[in-house]
C-alpha positions in Angstrom: 5.9 12.3 53.6 4.5 9.6 51.0 6.3 7.4 49.3 9.9 8.7 50.6 12.6 6.8 50.6 13.9 5.1 54.1 16.5 7.8 54.4 14.1 10.5 54.4 12.9 10.3 57.1 15.0 11.1 60.7 16.2 7.3 61.7 17.2 9.0 65.5 13.8 10.4 66.0 12.1 7.2 64.7 14.4 4.7 66.9 13.6 6.5 70.0 10.1 6.6 69.4 10.0 2.7 68.9 11.8 2.0 71.9 9.5 4.6 73.6 6.5 2.8 72.5 8.2 -1.1 73.8 9.7 1.0 77.4 5.7 1.8 77.9 4.7 -1.9 77.2 1.0 -1.8 76.4 1.0 -3.6 73.4 3.0 -6.2 71.1 5.2 -4.6 68.5 4.6 -6.7 66.0 0.9 -5.9 66.4 1.7 -3.0 63.7 -1.6 -1.7 63.9 -1.8 -1.2 68.1 2.2 0.4 67.4 0.5 2.6 65.1 -2.3 3.4 67.1 0.1 4.3 70.2 2.3 6.5 68.1 -0.8 8.5 66.9 -2.0 9.2 70.8 2.2 9.7 71.9 2.0 12.4 68.7 4.7 10.3 66.7 3.0 10.8 63.3 6.4 10.4 61.5 6.4 6.6 63.1 2.8 6.2 62.2 3.8 6.8 58.3 6.9 5.4 58.0 4.8 1.9 59.2 2.5 2.2 56.8 4.9 2.6 53.6 7.9 0.9 54.7 6.2 -1.9 57.4 9.3 -4.3 56.1 12.2 -2.2 57.2 9.8 -1.4 60.6 10.0 -5.1 61.6 13.8 -5.6 60.1 14.1 -2.8 63.0 12.5 -4.6 65.7 14.0 -8.2 64.9 17.8 -6.8 64.1 17.1 -3.4 65.8 18.7 -1.3 62.8 17.3 -0.1 59.9 17.8 -1.7 56.7 
């Protein structure tokens, strides 16, 4: 999924993956490298890709709880 629009991703799946990583408490959610590593370990490859290509949208989600 390279250079896809944010709405080309399964936003519900991304939401669940982000919340799962947050609930694990293994990393600071603003440490995007650690979040990507954890997502990869959990086989949430779509989240890894999303953060890589839409980092500002990921940060917006962390602050506001919704995708922009």
